[in-house]
C-alpha positions as CSV (number, residue, x, y, z in Angstrom):
1,M,12.6,-11.3,4.9
2,P,9.5,-12.2,3.7
3,G,8.5,-12.3,0.0
4,I,5.3,-11.0,-1.6
5,D,3.1,-14.0,-0.9
6,E,4.5,-14.2,2.8
7,C,3.9,-10.5,3.3
8,L,0.2,-10.4,1.8
9,L,-0.8,-13.4,4.1
10,E,0.6,-11.5,7.0
11,T,-1.3,-8.5,6.1
12,M,-4.5,-10.5,6.2
13,R,-3.9,-11.3,9.7
14,L,-4.5,-7.5,10.6
15,P,-7.8,-7.1,12.6
16,G,-10.5,-6.1,10.0
17,A,-8.4,-7.0,7.1
18,R,-10.6,-7.6,3.9
19,G,-8.2,-7.7,1.3
20,A,-4.6,-6.6,0.3
21,A,-2.1,-6.3,-2.9
22,L,1.3,-5.4,-3.8
23,V,0.9,-2.8,-6.6
24,D,3.1,-1.4,-9.1
25,W,2.0,2.2,-8.9
26,T,3.8,3.2,-12.5
27,S,1.9,0.3,-14.4
28,G,-1.3,0.1,-11.9
29,L,-0.5,-4.0,-12.0
30,A,-0.9,-6.3,-9.3
31,L,2.0,-8.0,-8.3
32,G,0.3,-10.1,-5.9
33,T,-3.5,-10.2,-4.3
34,V,-5.0,-11.8,-1.1
35,G,-8.9,-11.8,0.3
36,D,-11.4,-9.9,-1.5
37,P,-11.0,-7.0,-3.6
38,P,-12.9,-3.5,-3.1
39,G,-15.5,-3.7,-6.0
40,G,-15.2,-7.6,-6.8
41,D,-11.9,-7.3,-9.1
42,H,-8.3,-7.2,-7.8
43,E,-7.0,-5.5,-11.2
44,T,-9.4,-2.9,-11.3
45,A,-8.7,-2.2,-7.8
46,A,-5.0,-2.1,-8.0
47,A,-5.0,0.2,-11.1
48,E,-7.5,2.8,-9.4
49,A,-5.4,2.7,-6.3
50,A,-2.4,3.3,-8.2
51,E,-3.6,6.3,-9.9
52,L,-4.2,7.9,-6.5
53,A,-0.7,6.4,-5.5
54,R,0.9,8.1,-8.5
55,L,-0.7,11.3,-8.2
56,A,0.5,11.7,-4.4
57,A,4.0,10.3,-5.3
58,E,4.7,12.7,-8.1
59,Q,3.6,16.0,-6.3
60,H,6.5,17.9,-4.7
61,A,3.9,19.7,-2.4
62,F,3.4,16.5,-0.3
63,G,7.2,15.6,0.1
64,P,9.3,16.4,2.9
65,G,9.9,20.0,4.0
66,D,14.0,19.6,3.7
67,G,14.0,19.8,-0.1
68,T,15.8,16.3,-0.1
69,D,15.4,14.3,-3.3
70,A,15.5,10.6,-2.5
71,L,14.6,7.9,-4.9
72,D,11.9,6.8,-2.6
73,P,8.5,8.5,-3.1
74,P,8.1,11.4,-0.9
75,V,4.8,10.1,0.7
76,E,5.2,7.0,3.4
77,D,1.3,6.3,2.9
78,L,-2.1,7.1,2.2
79,I,-5.2,6.8,4.0
80,L,-8.7,6.8,2.4
81,S,-12.0,6.4,4.3
82,N,-15.2,5.8,3.5
83,R,-18.4,4.9,5.7
84,D,-17.5,1.2,6.2
85,S,-13.7,0.9,5.1
86,Y,-10.3,2.2,5.0
87,H,-8.0,1.9,2.1
88,V,-4.3,2.3,3.1
89,L,-1.4,2.6,0.8
90,R,2.0,2.0,2.0
91,F,5.1,2.9,-0.4
92,V,7.7,0.1,-0.3
93,P,11.2,1.8,0.0
94,T,13.8,-0.1,-2.2
95,S,17.5,0.4,-3.3
96,F,16.4,0.9,-6.9
97,D,13.6,3.5,-8.1
98,S,10.7,2.3,-6.1
99,S,7.4,2.3,-7.6
100,V,5.5,-0.2,-5.4
101,F,3.1,0.0,-2.5
102,L,1.4,-2.4,-0.3
103,Y,-2.5,-1.6,-0.6
104,L,-4.7,-3.0,2.4
105,W,-8.5,-2.5,2.4
106,L,-9.6,-2.8,5.9
107,A,-13.2,-3.1,7.5
108,R,-13.9,0.2,9.6
109,A,-16.0,-1.6,12.1
110,D,-13.4,-4.3,12.9
111,G,-10.1,-2.9,12.0
112,N,-7.3,-0.8,14.0
113,L,-6.0,1.9,11.6
114,A,-3.1,3.0,13.8
115,L,-2.0,-0.5,14.1
116,A,-2.6,-1.6,10.5
117,R,-0.4,1.7,9.3
118,I,2.4,0.6,12.2
119,R,2.3,-3.0,10.7
120,L,2.3,-2.2,6.8
121,G,5.3,0.0,7.3
122,E,7.3,-2.9,9.2
123,M,6.2,-5.1,6.4
124,A,7.3,-2.5,3.9
125,E,10.8,-2.4,5.5
126,R,11.2,-6.3,5.6
127,L,9.6,-7.0,1.9
128,V,12.0,-8.6,-0.4
129,L,11.4,-7.8,-4.1
130,G,13.0,-9.6,-6.9
């Protein structure tokens, strides 16, 4: 099971990967970063992505329709696109109150959004925190 650094390095092997981070969405802090940050600053990018993650994770309207109340956020991932890139946020399920997500910045011209989403899900399942 990979740790944070190994997971982030694996993320950078995805086609079109420009940068990645593991972020705590309650504090907005990057727990690990690799590659180029959007906007030139990893900490700012992490804090701004955390705002989106927190908004989605705390809204019950985005949760499963069966009314279950699990420890994990109700959202699996968020995808934000612009003219030249995708920003993919994948929540990491944990045995404790999870507040962590993987953040991938992906070049639109070179990246494969479907593949990135699948691989981030696999990485999130295998990631060892602590």
